[in-house]
C-alpha atoms as one frame of an Amber mdcrd trajectory, in Angstrom:
protein
  76.698 -45.932  25.885  73.145 -45.664  24.334  74.945 -44.161  21.206  77.215
 -47.087  21.220  74.303 -49.489  21.292  72.525 -47.717  18.458  75.747 -47.648
  16.321  76.311 -51.319  16.919  72.883 -52.289  15.803  72.861 -49.950  12.828
  76.106 -51.423  11.545  74.278 -54.754  10.929  70.967 -53.366   9.951  72.361
 -50.905   7.430  73.054 -53.980   4.938  69.381 -55.426   4.759  69.239 -57.489
   1.684  71.338 -58.953  -1.105  71.256 -61.068  -4.099  73.414 -62.808  -6.775
  73.185 -64.282 -10.269  70.737 -67.125 -10.761  71.410 -69.516 -13.737  73.904
 -72.180 -15.052  76.943 -71.007 -16.783  76.599 -74.336 -18.884  73.052 -73.564
 -19.740  73.938 -69.999 -20.880  77.105 -70.381 -22.584  77.374 -74.152 -23.268
  79.484 -77.106 -22.149  82.284 -77.373 -24.548  82.641 -75.644 -27.944  80.507
 -78.016 -29.958  77.545 -77.366 -27.713  78.229 -73.701 -27.521  78.353 -73.334
 -31.340  74.955 -74.991 -31.649  73.318 -72.710 -29.181  73.061 -75.575 -26.521
  70.684 -77.730 -28.666  72.332 -80.937 -27.578  69.867 -83.138 -25.590  69.592
 -85.296 -28.501  72.734 -84.334 -30.383  75.510 -84.694 -27.845  78.225 -87.059
 -29.017  80.990 -86.696 -26.517  81.742 -85.934 -22.760  79.500 -82.866 -22.910
  76.548 -85.274 -22.761  77.218 -85.457 -19.006  75.476 -82.083 -18.791  73.037
 -82.025 -21.737  71.687 -85.587 -21.491  73.556 -88.259 -19.594  71.858 -90.962
 -21.666  73.723 -89.802 -24.716  76.949 -90.878 -23.079  76.615 -94.245 -24.811
  76.745 -92.797 -28.336  80.489 -92.380 -28.295  82.135 -95.908 -28.003  85.767
 -94.942 -27.136  87.221 -93.390 -24.035  88.258 -89.763 -24.421  89.429 -86.597
 -22.402  88.836 -83.019 -23.247  89.464 -79.640 -21.922  87.894 -76.396 -23.040
  88.635 -72.553 -22.354  85.876 -70.161 -22.331  86.127 -66.456 -22.268  83.022
 -64.501 -21.255  82.796 -60.782 -21.949  79.763 -58.974 -20.970  78.838 -55.569
 -22.430  75.590 -54.448 -20.723  74.600 -50.992 -19.692  71.802 -49.075 -17.866
  70.660 -45.574 -18.906  68.682 -43.520 -16.398  65.965 -41.306 -17.536  66.518
 -37.543 -17.505  63.938 -37.086 -14.743  65.650 -39.666 -12.546  67.148 -38.501
  -9.147  70.715 -37.671  -9.269  71.458 -37.145  -5.570  73.726 -39.197  -3.229
  70.880 -41.613  -2.396  70.728 -42.906  -5.950  72.176 -46.472  -5.962  75.187
 -47.452  -8.192  74.510 -50.162 -10.688  76.408 -53.371 -10.242  77.505 -54.675
 -13.889  78.730 -58.196 -14.648  82.312 -58.748 -14.856  84.339 -60.765 -17.631
  85.754 -64.063 -16.755  87.723 -66.938 -18.039  86.686 -70.595 -17.219  88.190
 -74.002 -17.906  86.095 -76.968 -18.646  87.435 -80.579 -18.078  85.714 -83.635
 -19.402  86.286 -87.497 -19.226  84.199 -90.209 -20.838  84.968 -93.858 -20.173
  82.767 -96.583 -21.910  83.061 -99.822 -20.088  84.002-102.553 -22.531  84.483
-106.396 -22.041  81.552-108.717 -21.619  79.200-105.702 -21.320  80.205-104.591
 -24.843  80.360-100.777 -24.143  76.889-100.699 -22.932  77.752 -98.803 -19.776
  79.583 -95.407 -19.756  80.885 -93.250 -16.976  81.651 -89.590 -17.359  82.577
 -86.437 -15.236  82.732 -82.745 -16.250  83.761 -79.744 -14.308  83.863 -76.032
 -14.730  86.676 -74.002 -13.100  86.576 -70.163 -13.063  90.033 -68.712 -13.185
  89.204 -65.051 -12.232  86.541 -65.454  -9.643  86.469 -69.042  -8.330  83.232
 -68.797  -6.587  81.467 -65.540  -5.639  78.227 -64.716  -3.702  77.244 -61.140
  -3.809  75.488 -59.303  -1.029  73.844 -56.429  -2.821  70.911 -54.462  -1.540
  67.732 -55.295  -3.554  67.521 -51.509  -4.726  70.945 -51.816  -6.298  70.509
 -52.488 -10.068  71.910 -55.854 -10.899  71.530 -58.220 -13.962  69.656 -61.053
 -12.235  70.730 -64.076 -14.523  74.161 -62.827 -15.508  75.727 -61.134 -12.439
  77.923 -63.852 -10.856  76.876 -66.619 -13.263  80.385 -67.770 -14.380  81.801
 -67.260 -10.846  81.199 -70.687  -9.372  82.869 -74.175  -9.588  80.574 -76.829
 -10.992  81.063 -80.594 -11.098  78.770 -82.925 -13.115  79.266 -86.708 -12.897
  76.887 -89.323 -14.560  76.351 -93.027 -15.510  74.618 -94.240 -18.725  73.301
 -97.690 -19.744  72.366 -98.778 -23.306  69.356-101.109 -22.726  69.022-101.619
 -26.517  70.746-100.068 -29.628  67.664 -97.915 -29.815  67.357 -96.866 -26.170
  69.761 -95.485 -23.465  69.218 -94.211 -19.926  71.370 -91.849 -17.937  71.613
 -90.571 -14.507  73.947 -88.102 -12.833  74.027 -85.065 -10.583  75.341 -81.533
 -10.329  77.504 -80.690  -7.339  77.793 -77.247  -5.804  79.119 -76.072  -2.434
  77.183 -74.672   0.536  78.519 -72.398   3.230  77.813 -72.282   7.036  79.768
 -70.992   9.920  79.926 -68.765  13.123  82.047 -66.071  14.506  82.407 -65.502
  18.338  83.929 -62.215  19.144  84.409 -60.131  22.331  84.962 -56.315  22.070
  86.078 -53.953  24.857  84.840 -50.476  23.863  86.897 -48.658  26.442  90.147
 -50.061  25.357  89.025 -50.357  21.808  90.466 -53.909  21.238  89.096 -57.316
  20.658  89.631 -59.592  23.711  88.346 -62.841  21.871  88.162 -63.793  18.126
  86.997 -67.271  17.131  85.782 -68.029  13.576  84.642 -71.236  12.104  83.306
 -71.896   8.580  82.165 -75.186   7.105  81.982 -75.870   3.328  79.633 -78.598
   2.441  78.118 -79.868  -0.770  74.803 -79.534  -2.352  73.570 -81.653  -5.213
  70.999 -81.828  -7.851  69.756 -84.818  -9.716  70.011 -85.023 -13.534  68.624
 -87.779 -15.768  67.919 -88.420 -19.389  66.565 -90.778 -22.040  67.963 -91.109
 -25.524  65.732 -93.053 -28.262  66.962 -93.927 -31.660  64.074 -95.170 -33.642
  65.950 -95.013 -36.989  69.531 -94.596 -38.048  68.835 -90.926 -38.760  66.669
 -89.830 -35.994  67.399 -89.362 -32.301  64.807 -88.144 -29.604  66.260 -86.940
 -26.351  64.502 -86.245 -22.962  66.334 -84.745 -19.986  65.767 -83.477 -16.530
  67.914 -81.235 -14.286  66.864 -80.675 -10.636  67.112 -77.177  -9.272  70.507
 -76.341  -7.571  71.488 -73.490  -5.314  74.130 -72.385  -2.891  72.725 -71.936
   0.597  74.747 -69.992   3.213  74.234 -69.443   6.935  76.613 -67.428   9.132
  76.207 -66.402  12.654  78.170 -63.745  14.378  77.963 -63.361  18.182  79.859
 -60.005  19.457  79.971 -59.619  23.226  80.326 -55.813  23.602  81.558 -55.085
  27.030  79.563 -52.224  28.730  76.973 -52.579  26.117  75.623 -55.992  25.668
  75.545 -59.041  23.378  74.979 -58.559  19.655  73.937 -61.585  17.615  73.664
 -61.285  13.798  72.174 -64.273  11.957  72.826 -64.042   8.204  71.319 -66.698
   5.751  70.141 -66.895   2.183  70.232 -68.782  -1.115  72.336 -67.727  -3.998
  73.462 -69.082  -7.353  70.149 -70.631  -8.059  69.495 -72.680 -11.160  65.808
 -73.751 -11.773  64.758 -77.225 -12.485  64.534 -77.785 -16.201  62.729 -80.373
 -18.538  64.095 -80.684 -21.950  62.528 -82.472 -25.042  64.864 -82.723 -28.174
  65.188 -84.161 -31.648  68.332 -84.586 -33.861  67.837 -85.481 -37.506  70.719
 -86.676 -39.691  69.144 -85.229 -42.924  72.102 -86.460 -44.977  75.392 -88.102
 -44.105  76.927 -84.691 -43.789  74.202 -82.631 -42.391  72.620 -82.691 -38.833
  69.669 -80.579 -37.645  68.852 -80.361 -34.096  66.185 -78.586 -31.721  65.586
 -78.497 -28.153  62.619 -77.116 -26.108  63.493 -76.238 -22.594  60.885 -75.630
 -19.846  62.555 -73.893 -16.817  60.679 -73.625 -13.566  61.623 -70.046 -12.490
  58.398 -69.729 -10.648  60.137 -71.785  -7.940  63.028 -69.239  -7.549  63.549
 -68.467  -3.955  63.838 -64.998  -2.319  67.227 -63.873  -3.673  68.046 -61.525
  -0.669  70.412 -62.141   2.131  68.311 -62.336   5.538  69.696 -60.502   8.524
  68.199 -61.166  12.025  70.018 -59.087  14.490  69.498 -58.914  18.244  71.126
 -56.550  20.766  70.862 -57.628  24.403  70.753 -54.272  26.288  70.937 -55.634
  29.742  74.146 -53.682  30.695  72.252 -50.517  29.757  69.260 -51.272  31.705
  67.032 -51.747  28.751  65.357 -54.670  26.892  66.525 -56.363  23.881  66.566
 -54.638  20.535  65.832 -56.694  17.562  65.722 -56.073  13.726  65.279 -58.233
  10.650  65.204 -57.691   6.942  62.169 -57.948   4.753  61.798 -60.717   2.153
  61.554 -59.884  -1.709  58.981 -61.453  -4.012  60.491 -61.732  -7.332  57.362
 -62.496  -9.165  59.173 -64.834 -11.438  57.283 -67.013 -13.857  58.316 -70.316
 -15.711  59.844 -69.982 -19.236  60.022 -72.099 -22.356  63.128 -71.679 -24.377
  63.565 -73.000 -27.959  66.992 -73.879 -29.199  68.093 -74.623 -32.861  71.322
 -76.122 -34.045  72.918 -77.320 -37.353  76.183 -79.223 -37.968  77.580 -79.738
 -41.621  80.517 -81.882 -42.355  81.910 -80.953 -45.790  84.584 -83.597 -45.138
  85.166 -86.293 -42.530  87.683 -84.161 -40.574  85.779 -80.972 -40.845  82.638
 -79.548 -39.202  80.813 -76.136 -39.570  78.209 -75.444 -36.926  75.640 -72.735
 -35.877  72.682 -72.208 -33.609  70.085 -69.849 -32.135  68.614 -69.832 -28.654
  65.643 -67.640 -27.435  65.716 -67.141 -23.723  62.656 -65.299 -22.409  62.904
 -63.346 -19.205  61.313 -64.867 -16.084  61.069 -61.602 -14.256  58.506 -58.666
 -14.416  59.489 -55.123 -15.112  60.965 -53.546 -11.890  58.370 -51.015 -10.985
  58.888 -51.082  -7.142  61.969 -50.571  -5.022  64.013 -53.638  -6.218  66.115
 -53.532  -9.310  66.652 -57.149 -10.443  67.314 -56.438 -14.104  66.526 -58.974
 -16.818  65.210 -59.092 -20.311  64.555 -61.496 -23.093  67.690 -62.601 -24.839
  68.571 -63.744 -28.345  71.829 -65.884 -28.810  73.359 -66.577 -32.160  76.281
 -69.000 -32.122  78.877 -70.103 -34.856  81.705 -72.477 -34.710  83.454 -75.369
 -36.291  85.882 -78.331 -35.667  88.727 -80.159 -37.193  90.135 -83.692 -36.465
  93.708 -84.704 -37.146  96.115 -87.505 -36.225  98.017 -87.467 -32.903 101.024
 -85.153 -33.760 103.019 -87.061 -31.163 102.252 -90.351 -32.884 101.557 -91.956
 -29.410  98.106 -93.154 -30.583  96.458 -93.874 -33.854  93.251 -91.929 -32.550
  92.643 -88.435 -33.607  92.793 -85.136 -31.837  89.762 -82.910 -32.373  89.705
 -79.032 -31.959  86.423 -77.248 -31.713  85.839 -73.502 -31.604  82.823 -71.408
 -30.932  81.753 -67.880 -30.718  78.417 -66.534 -29.113  76.688 -63.222 -29.326
  73.649 -62.705 -26.908  71.554 -59.636 -27.371  69.624 -58.533 -24.275  66.595
 -56.642 -25.448  66.440 -53.149 -24.157  63.774 -52.935 -21.429  62.302 -49.856
 -19.788  61.676 -49.823 -16.106  59.085 -47.174 -14.997  58.885 -46.660 -11.124
  55.529 -46.366  -9.530  56.774 -43.979  -6.706  57.957 -40.567  -7.926  60.494
 -40.370  -5.185  62.210 -43.750  -5.975  66.032 -43.227  -5.341  66.713 -44.967
  -8.789  63.934 -43.505 -10.851  63.099 -44.722 -14.358  65.775 -46.366 -16.451
  66.333 -48.527 -19.436  68.695 -51.592 -19.415  70.037 -54.083 -21.939  73.104
 -54.873 -23.859  75.191 -57.577 -25.174  77.247 -60.711 -23.859  79.878 -62.353
 -25.839  81.596 -65.737 -25.194  84.344 -67.480 -27.075  85.115 -71.273 -26.502
  88.017 -73.578 -27.598  87.926 -77.370 -26.899  90.631 -79.774 -27.375  89.480
 -83.502 -27.194  91.588 -86.706 -27.609  90.257 -90.123 -28.238  91.765 -93.330
 -27.097  91.006 -96.358 -29.285
């Protein structure tokens, strides 16, 4: 029986900590093809429903209702190369690499007309992954994993917002980001002699977590826009309790909790300059508070009541992980050229510094500074069904993100992973179809 008690406790303590991706799919790959093709430099340049994410105050720029949908393909190609001197035994952890995904973005913008003369605007945007709807990894901290990109596109996001134009030169916006949270408990009774469960109860609640968004758009001249936006940090919290009554052994309680899919709070300052009627140049500077990133591990607090065995309670819990993350400042540049009224050609660049130090201890949260290049374009044409006079607009975007190769040298000579180098590329392709109603 003592062996059974030890085995039952080991089953829960063998898995000690885990983590998942920490960032926003919109922030990395863009909201809609126009924003994606300009590398996300949109806090002052957004002109459609995508402003619901980039800067809700910019929702007042577009004066006609419209709907849109976008399809985004995300294709990571990252790698990890272990040093020749790294251990090759069975204890060496297997790297977990990001998976491809396909997401659908939906957007709706409704300016409120009548006596208020389109000075109010309501909008909502949503991102729906199609391969993995929402995924929370539970990986040991020693497992090599790409911190900002692992489960990044694998979560549903909903972003509603409201904007008000105080003056033709000043607009304000307020909204929120919505994500789910998970809590629950399992109540199980196990008879070891008959090797069957005599009771199995499970209850799981899915709640919502929200983060505030806000923005200001200033238009001092007809050719200049200044944008300021704020996004509150957002994360998925989970808390699961399992109570297993093991006959002849005792009561085993495992409390599992943690925070995953963390997005840091961000402050953005931006400028968009209409250099000529055909050419817009825009730039954003984003301060992300990664220093507030929580412990990414899953916490296991396990207790085995050994009363039936004539011994005291056995307890075990998992150790916390200190990421050592720091704040980052990321510049973004975008350009849009319209050679004709119906056509647009776009490009952009984004520098995304890493918030994490080199992984010299036992944990392996991989990250490196990323350079993103983006290209795209758009075309507007009359409604082919001739239902409305308003045009349809098709936007396309392609992104290439290069993760700089980064060497990780371990302090401990007997570290199971050993020294390694990690880096690679991430590719994303977006197609957006938008229809205006006039």
